[in-house]
N, C-alpha and C positions, 0 to 999 in steps of 0.2 A: 239836724239833730235829731238823737232818737226820742223815742219817747219818755223813757225814763230820764234825759237829761232837760226835756221842754217840763216834766213834772217836777223837778227840782231846782229847775228856776222860776219857780209860780208862770210858767205859760200854761194854757189850754194844752191837755193831752189827751189819747188815748188807753182807758184803764186796761182797755181788752189788748193792749198788746202781748205778744208771748212771754217776751222777758220781764213783764210787769208782773202778771199772772203766775209766773214759775216762782219770780220771787216773792208775792202774796202767799204761795200755797208752801214756801220755807216758813214763811214764817208763823203761818197756823199749825204747820206740823210741829214745831219747836214748843209755840205758847199750849197745846195739844199737851208735849209731851210733860213739859215745865207742869202745867196744871194738876197733870197726874202722878207726880214724881212726889212723894211724902217728904213732909216737913220732917221727918226724922234723915233725911239723908241732905243735909245744905249745901255740903261740897259739889255732890250730882245737880243741885238747882243753878247753883254759879256757873257752873261749867257749861248749863244750858243757856242760861242768861247773858253769859258772855259772847255764845255764839249767836243768840238773837240780836243783841244790842251792835250798834257802833262803836261805844266806847264807854267803859263803866268803871269809878274808883277802886278802890281795894276792898273797902266795906260798906256792901251795901245788901236789902231783904227785899222781896217781893213777895207777897201774900197773893194763892190763888184767893180767886180766880184772875189770871191776868190776862188783857189781850191786847192788841197792837195791829196795825197793817204791813209796818215790812221788819219792821224792827234794827234793821240798822241804820235807820236814820235818826234813832235815838240814844243819844248823850249823856250819862250821869255822871257827876261827880263824886265824890267819897263822903261818906255816909248817908246814902241815899237811902231811903226807906218808903214802900207803897203801900199802902194796906189794900186789902178784899176790896175786889171786883174793880179794881182801877183799868182803864180804858186811854189807847196814846197813839190815835190816828196818826199815824209820822209819816205822812204821802210827802210832806215838807220835812225840813230836818226840827228835831226837838232837842233843845239843852236844856238841863238841868246843871245848877252849880252845886256847892257842897251842901254837906246838913241841910236836907232838905224831906221835909215830910209831906208823903201823900197820903190823906184822911180814905175811909172806904168812898166806893166808888163815886169817886171823880173823873171826869171825861175832859182830855185834853187833846184838843180836835185841829188838826192843821188842814183836813182835808174841808174842801167850798165846793160849791158847784154855781154855774153860771143861772146869772139871773135871769138871761135874753133866754123866754122858750125855746127856741129855734135850736141855740147851743146846748140847752140843756136838753130835750129829747133827742139830740143829735148824740148824748154821752160822752159830752166833752166833760173833764172836770178841772178842775186847778189847786195849787193849794198855798199858802203862808207861813210860813215859819214862828215856831215861839220857842221863846229863850224867856226860863225861871232863873234870876239870879242863886245866888250862896242863902244859907240859913233861912231859905222860905217857909213853909207850913200854909199848905192847902186845905182847907177844912171838906167834912164829907158832903157828898152830891155836889160838889163846885165843879160849874163848865168855864174850861181855859177855850176860849173861841180862836181861831185862826188870824195869825200875824201880832199876836199879844207878846208882849215884853214883857217881864214883871222885873223891878229892879232888888238888890239886896234887901233880906231882912223883911219882907213883905208876906202878912198874914191875909188870906182870904177866906170870910167868914165860910160856914158851910151854907150851901144852898146858893152860891153866888155865882151868878153869870157875868164871866168876863169879856167884855166886849171890845176894850180897849187896853190900851198898856198904861202901866204906871212906874212910877219914879220906887229911891229907897226908902225904907225905912215909913210905911202904911201900913194900916189894916184898910181893908176893902170891902165892901161886901151890896147885896141888894142884887135886884134883876132891872135896868145892868146896871154894874159894880160901881162903885162910886167910894170915895175915903171918907172913912166914919175915922180916925184917927189918925195921928202921926206919933211914932214912936219916938 
């Protein structure tokens, strides 16, 4: 297996692999261009995001500053909105459904590191995919951790740290996030 194949399958991989370095550089150059492109040029911003992401719906909007790791592992549905300061570390796939809203300063992180100090010191990494259903709203400064799946119609309260998966129709919040109410 290549290091990219290992990475995408959730196995330990070497992030210093030349293919992965080239992919990260491509993403950084595209996000740099996106973040420097005026809000008065929405068509150009859409073109950059479509080149960066694995897939998008027809309608989407991302405010600058936006950052991601690879870009190609991000898939968003129609009517997607990400506000200022969104960071998506898409070492594994990130799938976000339609009609989703991401508030300012949200972090969505698939990347993780070994707890074994020898493996960590060796520079190995791994990742777990994240899936966010349709019609979700992620509040400001929320953090979505590796391996989390959120169902449809989930609301994540501001500042929540989501460390486990939740089903449909719930409001979650806190650290670690727990169900605050059923919708």
